C-alpha positions in Angstrom: 139.9 -110.2 -10.3 140.5 -112.8 -7.7 139.5 -111.9 -4.0 141.4 -114.9 -2.8 143.4 -114.0 0.2 142.4 -110.2 -0.2 142.2 -108.7 3.5 139.1 -106.8 3.8 138.5 -104.4 6.5 134.6 -104.2 6.6 133.1 -101.2 8.6 129.6 -100.9 9.8 128.2 -97.5 10.5 124.7 -96.6 12.1 122.4 -96.6 9.2 120.7 -99.6 11.1 118.0 -100.3 8.5 120.7 -101.5 6.0 123.1 -103.3 8.0 121.2 -106.4 7.4 122.0 -106.0 3.6 125.6 -106.0 4.4 125.6 -109.6 5.8 125.0 -111.6 2.6 127.7 -109.4 0.8 130.1 -110.4 3.5 129.3 -114.0 2.9 130.1 -113.6 -0.8 133.4 -112.3 -0.3 134.5 -114.9 2.2 133.1 -117.6 -0.4 135.4 -115.9 -3.0 138.3 -116.3 -0.7 138.6 -112.8 1.2 139.5 -112.6 4.7 137.0 -110.2 6.3 138.1 -108.0 9.6 134.9 -106.3 11.4 135.1 -102.8 12.5 131.9 -100.8 13.9 131.3 -97.5 15.0 129.9 -96.4 18.4 126.4 -96.2 17.3 126.7 -100.0 16.0 128.5 -101.0 19.2 126.0 -99.5 21.6 122.7 -98.9 20.1 119.7 -101.2 19.9 117.0 -100.4 17.5 114.0 -101.8 15.9 116.3 -103.4 13.3 118.2 -105.2 15.8 120.1 -105.1 18.9 123.8 -104.1 19.1 124.6 -107.5 20.8 123.1 -109.4 18.1 124.8 -107.5 15.3 128.3 -108.0 16.9 127.6 -111.7 17.5 126.5 -112.0 13.7 129.7 -110.1 12.6 132.0 -112.5 14.9 130.3 -115.4 13.6 130.4 -114.7 9.7 134.0 -113.3 9.9 135.7 -115.5 12.6 137.5 -112.3 13.7 137.0 -110.0 16.8 135.4 -106.7 16.2 137.6 -103.7 16.1 135.5 -100.9 17.9 137.9 -98.2 19.1 140.4 -95.8 17.8 143.3 -97.5 19.8 142.3 -101.0 18.2 142.0 -99.1 14.7 145.5 -97.7 14.8 147.7 -100.5 13.8 145.8 -100.6 10.3 148.2 -97.9 9.1 151.8 -98.8 10.2 150.9 -102.4 9.7 149.2 -102.0 6.2 146.4 -104.6 7.5 143.9 -104.3 4.9 144.1 -104.5 0.8 140.6 -102.7 0.9 138.7 -100.8 3.5 134.8 -101.1 2.8 132.4 -98.7 4.9 129.0 -100.4 4.6 126.8 -98.8 4.9 128.5 -95.6 5.6 126.1 -93.0 7.1 126.0 -89.5 6.0 127.6 -88.6 9.5 130.7 -90.9 8.7 131.0 -89.6 5.1 130.7 -85.9 6.3 133.4 -86.7 9.1 135.9 -88.6 6.4 135.4 -85.6 3.9 136.4 -83.1 6.6 139.2 -85.0 8.0 137.6 -85.7 11.3 138.8 -88.9 13.4 136.6 -89.8 16.0 135.9 -93.4 15.9 137.6 -96.7 15.0 136.0 -96.6 11.5 137.3 -93.3 10.9 140.6 -94.2 12.2 140.8 -97.2 9.8 139.7 -95.1 7.0 142.5 -92.4 7.8 145.2 -95.1 8.0 144.0 -96.8 4.8 144.3 -93.4 2.8 147.6 -92.9 4.4 148.7 -96.1 2.9 147.3 -95.0 -0.4 145.1 -98.0 -0.5 141.4 -98.4 -1.6 138.4 -97.3 0.5 134.9 -97.9 -0.8 131.8 -96.2 0.4 128.5 -97.8 0.5 126.4 -94.7 1.3 123.1 -94.9 3.1 121.9 -91.6 4.1 118.8 -89.5 3.9 120.5 -86.2 3.1 122.9 -87.6 0.3 121.4 -84.8 -2.2 121.0 -82.3 0.7 123.5 -81.1 3.2 125.9 -84.2 2.4 126.0 -83.5 -1.3 129.1 -81.4 -1.1 130.9 -83.9 1.0 130.0 -86.8 -1.4 131.5 -84.3 -4.1 134.6 -83.9 -2.2 134.8 -87.7 -1.7 134.3 -88.3 -5.2 137.4 -86.3 -6.3 139.5 -87.8 -3.4 142.1 -90.1 -4.6 141.7 -94.0 -3.4 137.9 -93.4 -2.6 135.3 -95.5 -4.5 131.7 -95.3 -4.2 129.3 -98.4 -4.5 126.8 -97.4 -7.1 123.7 -96.0 -5.5 120.2 -94.3 -6.3 117.2 -92.6 -4.5 115.4 -95.2 -2.3 111.9 -93.1 -2.0 112.3 -90.2 -4.4 108.7 -88.8 -3.5 108.9 -89.1 0.4 112.6 -88.6 1.0 114.1 -86.8 -2.4 117.5 -86.3 -0.6 117.8 -90.0 0.3 120.3 -92.0 -1.6 121.3 -95.8 -0.7 123.8 -98.1 -2.3 123.0 -101.0 -4.3 123.9 -104.0 -2.3 124.0 -106.4 -5.1 127.1 -104.1 -6.5 129.0 -104.1 -3.2 131.6 -107.2 -4.3 131.9 -105.7 -8.0 132.7 -102.2 -6.5 135.2 -103.7 -4.1 137.0 -105.8 -7.2 137.0 -102.6 -9.2 138.5 -100.5 -6.3 141.2 -103.0 -5.8 142.2 -102.4 -9.5 141.8 -98.5 -8.9 139.0 -98.1 -11.1 135.4 -96.6 -9.9 132.5 -99.0 -11.0 130.0 -97.2 -13.3 127.5 -95.7 -13.5 127.8 -94.4 -9.8 123.9 -93.2 -9.8 121.4 -95.4 -10.7 117.8 -95.1 -11.2 115.5 -95.6 -8.0 115.5 -98.7 -6.4 
Protein backbone atom coordinates (compact mmCIF):
# COMPACT_ATOMS: atom_id res chain seq x y z
CA UNK A 1 0.00 0.00 0.00
CA UNK A 2 1.24 3.49 -0.78
CA UNK A 3 1.81 5.85 2.12
CA UNK A 4 2.00 8.85 -0.18
CA UNK A 5 0.04 11.71 1.35
CA UNK A 6 -1.14 9.68 4.34
CA UNK A 7 -1.47 11.81 7.47
CA UNK A 8 0.01 9.97 10.42
CA UNK A 9 -0.22 11.05 14.03
CA UNK A 10 2.92 9.71 15.70
CA UNK A 11 2.51 9.68 19.46
CA UNK A 12 5.42 8.93 21.77
CA UNK A 13 5.00 7.93 25.39
CA UNK A 14 7.45 7.41 28.23
CA UNK A 15 9.27 4.21 27.36
CA UNK A 16 12.34 6.43 27.14
CA UNK A 17 14.71 3.57 26.31
CA UNK A 18 12.83 2.82 23.06
CA UNK A 19 12.15 6.37 21.81
CA UNK A 20 15.41 6.34 19.85
CA UNK A 21 14.21 3.30 17.86
CA UNK A 22 11.19 5.26 16.59
CA UNK A 23 13.12 8.05 14.81
CA UNK A 24 14.41 5.93 11.88
CA UNK A 25 10.91 4.52 11.37
CA UNK A 26 9.48 8.04 11.19
CA UNK A 27 12.11 8.91 8.59
CA UNK A 28 11.12 5.83 6.55
CA UNK A 29 7.48 6.90 6.68
CA UNK A 30 8.38 10.39 5.49
CA UNK A 31 10.55 8.96 2.70
CA UNK A 32 7.51 6.91 1.64
CA UNK A 33 5.52 10.13 1.30
CA UNK A 34 3.66 10.18 4.63
CA UNK A 35 3.08 13.40 6.56
CA UNK A 36 3.93 12.96 10.25
CA UNK A 37 2.39 14.97 13.09
CA UNK A 38 4.18 14.41 16.43
CA UNK A 39 2.30 14.02 19.70
CA UNK A 40 3.99 13.42 23.06
CA UNK A 41 2.89 12.40 26.53
CA UNK A 42 3.69 14.54 29.59
CA UNK A 43 6.48 12.12 30.48
CA UNK A 44 8.22 12.65 27.13
CA UNK A 45 7.51 16.38 27.30
CA UNK A 46 8.95 16.93 30.78
CA UNK A 47 11.36 14.14 31.77
CA UNK A 48 15.12 14.11 31.32
CA UNK A 49 16.53 10.58 31.47
CA UNK A 50 19.79 8.78 30.84
CA UNK A 51 18.39 8.13 27.36
CA UNK A 52 18.06 11.83 26.55
CA UNK A 53 16.76 15.15 27.70
CA UNK A 54 13.18 16.17 26.98
CA UNK A 55 14.24 19.23 24.98
CA UNK A 56 16.49 17.12 22.76
CA UNK A 57 13.65 14.70 22.04
CA UNK A 58 11.31 17.57 21.13
CA UNK A 59 13.91 19.21 18.90
CA UNK A 60 14.52 15.92 17.11
CA UNK A 61 10.79 15.34 16.56
CA UNK A 62 10.28 18.85 15.20
CA UNK A 63 13.32 18.50 12.95
CA UNK A 64 12.27 15.11 11.52
CA UNK A 65 8.62 15.98 10.97
CA UNK A 66 8.70 19.71 10.28
CA UNK A 67 5.60 20.12 12.44
CA UNK A 68 4.94 21.54 15.88
CA UNK A 69 4.35 18.98 18.63
CA UNK A 70 0.94 18.29 20.15
CA UNK A 71 1.44 18.10 23.91
CA UNK A 72 -1.94 18.74 25.55
CA UNK A 73 -5.54 17.54 25.53
CA UNK A 74 -6.63 20.92 24.15
CA UNK A 75 -4.16 20.70 21.27
CA UNK A 76 -5.25 17.12 20.50
CA UNK A 77 -8.99 17.81 20.66
CA UNK A 78 -9.31 18.82 16.95
CA UNK A 79 -8.10 15.34 15.88
CA UNK A 80 -11.68 14.09 16.15
CA UNK A 81 -13.88 16.76 14.60
CA UNK A 82 -11.35 17.64 11.89
CA UNK A 83 -10.47 13.99 11.17
CA UNK A 84 -6.80 14.98 11.09
CA UNK A 85 -5.16 11.55 10.77
CA UNK A 86 -5.53 8.58 8.48
CA UNK A 87 -3.82 6.53 11.19
CA UNK A 88 -2.58 7.23 14.72
CA UNK A 89 0.50 5.38 15.92
CA UNK A 90 1.53 5.22 19.58
CA UNK A 91 5.20 4.26 19.49
CA UNK A 92 6.43 3.50 22.03
CA UNK A 93 3.22 2.68 23.88
CA UNK A 94 3.88 2.21 27.58
CA UNK A 95 1.96 -0.08 29.89
CA UNK A 96 0.52 3.01 31.55
CA UNK A 97 -0.81 4.32 28.24
CA UNK A 98 -2.25 1.00 27.09
CA UNK A 99 -3.94 0.48 30.48
CA UNK A 100 -5.58 3.89 30.27
CA UNK A 101 -6.62 3.34 26.66
CA UNK A 102 -8.13 -0.07 27.51
CA UNK A 103 -10.10 1.51 30.35
CA UNK A 104 -11.29 4.66 28.57
CA UNK A 105 -9.12 7.12 30.50
CA UNK A 106 -8.25 10.33 28.64
CA UNK A 107 -5.75 12.37 30.64
CA UNK A 108 -3.16 13.40 28.04
CA UNK A 109 -2.87 14.64 24.49
CA UNK A 110 -1.84 11.16 23.34
CA UNK A 111 -4.93 9.54 24.83
CA UNK A 112 -7.21 12.30 23.55
CA UNK A 113 -5.84 11.76 20.05
CA UNK A 114 -6.41 7.99 20.38
CA UNK A 115 -9.96 8.50 21.66
CA UNK A 116 -10.69 10.91 18.80
CA UNK A 117 -9.22 8.54 16.22
CA UNK A 118 -11.33 5.65 17.49
CA UNK A 119 -14.40 7.89 17.52
CA UNK A 120 -13.81 8.41 13.82
CA UNK A 121 -13.48 4.64 13.32
CA UNK A 122 -9.95 5.05 12.05
CA UNK A 123 -6.94 2.87 12.87
CA UNK A 124 -4.79 3.17 15.98
CA UNK A 125 -1.50 1.25 15.90
CA UNK A 126 0.17 0.37 19.22
CA UNK A 127 3.90 -0.31 19.42
CA UNK A 128 3.95 -1.71 22.95
CA UNK A 129 7.05 -1.47 25.13
CA UNK A 130 6.41 -2.37 28.74
CA UNK A 131 7.92 -4.48 31.51
CA UNK A 132 4.50 -5.73 32.62
CA UNK A 133 2.91 -6.83 29.33
CA UNK A 134 2.68 -10.45 30.53
CA UNK A 135 1.80 -9.36 34.07
CA UNK A 136 -0.79 -6.83 35.15
CA UNK A 137 -1.13 -5.41 31.65
CA UNK A 138 -1.87 -8.73 29.96
CA UNK A 139 -5.60 -8.22 30.50
CA UNK A 140 -5.41 -4.72 28.98
CA UNK A 141 -3.61 -6.05 25.92
CA UNK A 142 -6.37 -8.66 25.62
CA UNK A 143 -9.01 -5.94 25.80
CA UNK A 144 -7.28 -3.91 23.10
CA UNK A 145 -6.69 -6.93 20.84
CA UNK A 146 -10.45 -7.34 20.46
CA UNK A 147 -11.18 -3.62 20.13
CA UNK A 148 -12.21 -2.52 16.66
CA UNK A 149 -9.61 -0.36 14.85
CA UNK A 150 -6.77 -1.21 17.27
CA UNK A 151 -3.72 -2.90 15.72
CA UNK A 152 -0.46 -4.02 17.29
CA UNK A 153 3.05 -3.87 15.94
CA UNK A 154 4.35 -7.42 16.35
CA UNK A 155 6.24 -7.79 19.61
CA UNK A 156 8.32 -10.21 21.64
CA UNK A 157 10.07 -10.71 24.94
CA UNK A 158 13.23 -8.62 25.13
CA UNK A 159 14.77 -10.48 28.10
CA UNK A 160 12.78 -13.61 29.06
CA UNK A 161 15.09 -14.61 31.91
CA UNK A 162 15.62 -11.29 33.69
CA UNK A 163 12.31 -9.63 32.70
CA UNK A 164 9.86 -12.46 31.95
CA UNK A 165 6.81 -10.15 31.79
CA UNK A 166 8.39 -7.65 29.41
CA UNK A 167 7.38 -7.27 25.75
CA UNK A 168 8.80 -4.83 23.21
CA UNK A 169 7.62 -4.07 19.68
CA UNK A 170 9.79 -5.00 16.70
CA UNK A 171 10.72 -1.61 15.31
CA UNK A 172 11.57 -2.97 11.84
CA UNK A 173 7.91 -4.04 11.50
CA UNK A 174 6.41 -0.67 12.42
CA UNK A 175 5.97 0.58 8.85
CA UNK A 176 4.48 -2.74 7.70
CA UNK A 177 2.05 -2.74 10.65
CA UNK A 178 0.91 0.77 9.70
CA UNK A 179 0.40 -0.21 6.06
CA UNK A 180 -1.68 -3.23 7.09
CA UNK A 181 -3.71 -1.20 9.62
CA UNK A 182 -4.63 1.27 6.89
CA UNK A 183 -6.10 -1.74 5.05
CA UNK A 184 -7.96 -2.88 8.19
CA UNK A 185 -5.65 -5.88 8.70
CA UNK A 186 -3.55 -6.95 11.69
CA UNK A 187 0.05 -7.76 10.69
CA UNK A 188 0.83 -11.34 11.67
CA UNK A 189 2.24 -13.00 13.62
CA UNK A 190 1.62 -10.69 16.59
CA UNK A 191 3.89 -12.56 18.99
CA UNK A 192 7.43 -13.18 17.81
CA UNK A 193 10.30 -15.07 19.42
CA UNK A 194 12.55 -13.12 21.82
CA UNK A 195 14.61 -10.22 20.44
